[in-house]
C-alpha positions as CSV (number, residue, x, y, z in Angstrom):
1,M,122.5,92.9,36.6
2,N,125.4,93.4,38.7
3,R,123.9,96.7,39.9
4,Q,120.6,95.3,40.9
5,L,122.3,92.6,42.9
6,I,124.3,95.3,44.6
7,R,121.1,97.0,45.3
8,V,119.5,94.0,46.8
9,A,122.5,93.2,48.7
10,W,122.7,96.9,50.2
11,V,118.7,96.8,51.1
12,A,119.2,93.2,52.9
13,M,122.3,94.5,54.8
14,A,120.3,97.5,55.8
15,L,117.4,95.3,57.0
16,I,119.8,93.0,59.2
17,V,121.4,96.3,60.6
18,A,117.8,97.5,61.4
19,L,117.0,94.2,62.9
20,V,120.2,93.9,65.1
21,V,119.6,97.7,66.2
22,G,116.0,97.0,67.1
23,T,116.7,93.7,69.1
24,T,119.5,95.3,70.7
25,Y,117.1,98.2,71.8
26,W,114.3,96.0,73.1
27,Q,116.8,93.7,75.0
28,T,118.7,96.4,76.8
29,W,117.6,100.0,77.0
30,A,113.7,99.2,76.7
31,R,114.0,96.3,79.1
32,P,113.5,98.1,82.3
33,G,110.6,100.1,81.0
34,L,108.9,97.0,79.6
35,A,109.5,95.1,83.1
36,A,107.8,98.1,84.9
37,R,104.8,98.0,83.0
38,Q,101.9,97.2,85.0
39,D,100.3,95.3,82.3
40,N,103.2,92.8,82.2
41,E,101.7,89.7,83.0
42,I,104.7,87.6,82.7
43,Q,107.0,89.8,85.0
44,R,104.2,90.1,87.4
45,V,104.0,86.2,87.6
46,A,107.8,86.1,87.9
47,E,108.0,88.6,90.6
48,F,105.6,86.9,92.8
49,Q,107.6,83.6,92.4
50,V,110.3,85.5,94.3
51,R,110.4,85.1,98.1
52,R,111.0,88.7,99.3
53,G,113.2,89.7,102.1
54,L,111.8,90.5,105.5
55,I,111.6,93.9,106.8
56,V,112.2,93.7,110.6
57,S,112.7,96.2,113.6
58,P,115.0,95.3,116.2
59,T,112.1,93.5,118.2
60,R,109.4,92.6,115.5
61,V,108.7,91.5,111.9
62,L,107.2,94.4,109.9
63,A,106.7,92.7,106.3
64,R,106.9,88.8,105.7
65,N,105.5,86.3,103.0
66,R,102.8,84.2,102.9
67,A,102.9,81.4,100.5
68,L,100.3,80.2,98.1
69,Q,100.3,77.0,96.1
70,R,98.8,77.3,92.4
71,K,99.1,74.7,90.0
72,G,102.3,73.2,91.2
73,K,104.0,76.7,91.6
74,T,104.5,78.6,94.8
75,F,103.7,82.3,95.0
76,Y,104.6,84.8,97.7
77,F,102.2,87.7,98.8
78,R,103.1,90.1,101.5
79,R,101.6,90.4,105.2
80,Y,102.1,93.1,107.6
81,P,101.8,92.0,111.0
82,Q,102.0,95.4,112.9
83,G,99.5,96.9,110.6
84,R,99.1,100.7,110.8
85,L,101.9,100.9,113.3
86,A,104.7,101.5,110.8
87,A,102.5,101.6,107.5
88,H,104.2,105.0,106.0
89,V,107.6,103.5,106.6
90,V,107.2,100.0,105.6
91,G,104.6,101.1,102.9
92,Y,103.2,98.0,100.9
93,S,103.7,95.5,97.7
94,T,100.4,94.5,96.0
95,I,99.4,91.8,93.6
96,S,99.0,94.5,91.0
97,R,102.7,95.5,91.6
98,S,102.0,98.8,93.2
99,R,104.3,99.6,95.6
100,A,105.3,102.3,98.6
101,G,107.6,102.9,101.3
102,L,110.4,100.7,102.1
103,E,108.8,98.1,99.7
104,K,109.4,100.3,96.7
105,S,112.6,102.4,97.7
106,L,114.3,98.9,98.5
107,N,112.6,96.6,96.1
108,G,115.9,95.6,94.4
109,T,117.3,94.4,97.9
110,L,114.1,92.7,98.7
111,T,113.9,90.8,95.6
112,G,117.7,90.1,95.4
113,T,118.3,92.1,91.9
114,D,120.9,94.4,93.6
115,R,123.4,91.9,94.0
116,A,126.8,91.3,92.6
117,L,127.3,89.7,89.0
118,S,128.1,86.3,90.6
119,D,125.1,86.1,92.6
120,L,122.8,87.2,89.7
121,V,124.3,84.1,87.7
122,E,123.5,81.9,90.5
123,Q,119.7,83.3,90.7
124,R,119.5,82.5,86.9
125,I,120.9,78.8,87.7
126,D,118.3,78.5,90.6
127,R,115.5,79.9,88.3
128,L,116.3,77.3,85.9
129,Q,116.2,74.5,88.4
130,G,112.9,75.6,89.7
131,T,114.5,76.7,93.2
132,P,112.8,79.9,94.4
133,I,114.6,83.1,94.5
134,V,115.3,84.4,98.1
135,G,115.8,88.3,98.5
136,D,117.6,90.1,101.1
137,D,116.1,91.0,104.6
138,V,115.9,94.7,105.6
139,V,116.6,95.8,109.1
140,T,115.4,99.0,110.4
141,T,116.1,101.0,113.5
142,L,112.5,101.6,114.6
143,D,111.4,101.7,118.2
144,L,107.8,100.1,118.0
145,R,106.9,101.3,121.5
146,A,108.0,104.8,120.8
147,Q,106.2,104.4,117.4
148,K,102.8,103.3,119.3
149,V,103.2,106.2,121.7
150,A,103.6,108.7,119.1
151,L,100.6,107.5,116.8
152,E,98.6,107.5,120.2
153,Q,99.5,111.0,121.0
154,L,98.7,112.1,117.5
155,G,95.2,110.6,117.8
156,R,92.8,112.2,115.3
157,T,95.3,115.2,114.6
158,C,96.7,115.5,111.2
159,G,100.5,115.4,111.5
160,A,103.8,113.4,111.9
161,V,106.4,113.0,114.5
162,T,109.8,111.8,113.8
163,A,112.7,111.0,116.5
164,L,116.3,110.3,115.8
165,D,119.1,109.0,118.2
166,P,121.4,112.0,118.5
167,R,124.5,110.0,119.3
168,S,124.1,107.4,116.2
169,G,121.6,109.1,113.9
170,R,119.3,105.9,113.9
171,L,115.9,106.6,113.1
172,L,113.7,105.4,116.1
173,V,110.2,107.1,115.2
174,M,108.4,107.8,111.7
175,A,104.7,108.1,112.7
176,S,102.0,109.9,110.5
177,S,98.4,110.5,111.0
178,P,96.2,109.2,109.8
179,S,97.6,105.9,109.2
180,Y,96.3,103.0,107.2
181,D,96.5,99.0,107.2
182,P,98.7,97.9,104.6
183,N,97.0,94.3,104.7
184,L,93.9,96.1,102.9
185,V,95.7,97.6,100.0
186,G,95.1,95.2,96.9
187,S,94.5,92.2,99.4
188,T,93.6,89.0,97.9
189,D,91.9,88.1,101.3
190,T,90.1,91.3,102.5
191,P,89.4,93.3,99.5
192,T,86.7,95.2,101.1
193,I,86.4,97.8,103.7
194,G,84.6,97.5,106.8
195,S,81.2,98.8,107.6
196,H,80.5,102.2,108.9
197,F,77.5,103.8,110.2
198,T,77.1,107.6,110.1
199,A,74.0,110.1,110.5
200,N,73.0,113.2,108.5
201,L,70.4,115.8,109.1
202,I,68.4,117.9,106.6
203,G,66.1,120.7,107.3
204,T,64.1,122.9,105.0
205,Y,61.8,125.9,105.7
206,R,59.3,127.5,103.3
207,F,58.4,131.0,103.9
208,E,54.7,131.5,104.0
209,A,54.6,135.2,103.0
210,R,52.7,136.0,99.5
211,K,56.0,137.6,98.1
212,L,58.6,134.9,99.5
213,D,56.2,132.0,98.9
214,N,59.0,130.6,96.2
215,V,61.8,131.3,98.8
216,E,63.0,128.1,100.8
217,V,66.0,127.9,103.4
218,F,67.7,124.7,104.1
219,L,70.2,123.4,106.6
220,S,72.3,120.2,106.5
221,I,74.6,118.7,109.0
222,D,76.6,115.6,107.7
223,N,78.3,113.3,110.1
224,I,76.4,114.5,113.3
225,A,78.5,112.4,115.5
226,D,81.5,113.4,114.1
227,K,82.8,109.9,113.7
228,D,86.2,108.8,112.1
229,P,85.9,107.1,108.8
230,K,87.5,103.6,108.0
231,F,91.0,104.2,106.8
232,S,92.1,103.0,103.4
233,A,95.2,103.8,101.5
234,G,95.1,106.1,98.7
235,G,91.9,107.7,99.9
236,V,91.3,111.4,100.9
237,G,92.7,111.9,104.3
238,G,92.9,108.1,104.6
239,A,89.3,107.8,103.7
240,Y,87.6,106.4,100.5
241,P,85.2,109.5,99.8
242,V,82.9,107.4,97.7
243,L,81.9,105.3,100.6
244,Y,82.6,107.7,103.7
245,P,82.8,111.1,104.6
246,S,86.4,112.3,104.3
247,V,86.1,115.1,106.8
248,G,84.3,115.2,110.1
249,R,81.1,117.1,111.0
250,S,80.1,119.7,108.5
251,Y,77.2,122.1,107.8
252,R,75.7,123.6,104.8
253,L,73.2,126.3,104.8
254,G,71.6,127.6,101.5
255,L,68.7,129.5,100.0
256,R,66.4,128.4,96.8
257,M,64.4,130.4,95.0
258,G,61.6,129.7,92.3
259,F,60.9,131.8,89.6
């Protein structure tokens, strides 16, 4: 009987150890991975209750918050007043928790999670009291006038321009073409892409000779006017290929034969 009790005690002890180890694993080592999951609805709601810090240049605001009230709670969503002017630098932060640029690399600063331990304790207290958590601002050294000139000079050419102040090393220009409007990426206000008109031409010629009556030559010209597509983030060359041609004017010449 004592031997059986000892076995039961060892089994119970093993179960308790397994419970402690499992709980510790999910609460510590696995916690960052669980928080980063795109389908983590609890984390998503919690993140958008944080008033993210501003991203600014010396003269303009590059990223700010727009507050929305839902069921007595305040949620903060990002807006980008300068549009495509500094899109590749600033990036975006969407409702689906997709991020790029400074919004991604400095997410901890913008949400206030990279602060000292005492500040994190204050954040916990603020959250329990219902006070919104406010992130830290990010100040860039971008010269928006020079940034605009760089984009204008790039025009329709695919490329990039970078300029540094040789005296201080400050980044003044980081422009890339094609650019995009980060306000359209995962936007809750404008989830559609603007209209676009393009014209294509297709011609065929069937030979009338007896031995060639099953032979046909065709020529097609896509995007005759060589118009630029509407740009959208994540597209091929900035264009969404399902809706718009991702390249300029293109030609196709072929031969069809019947047997």
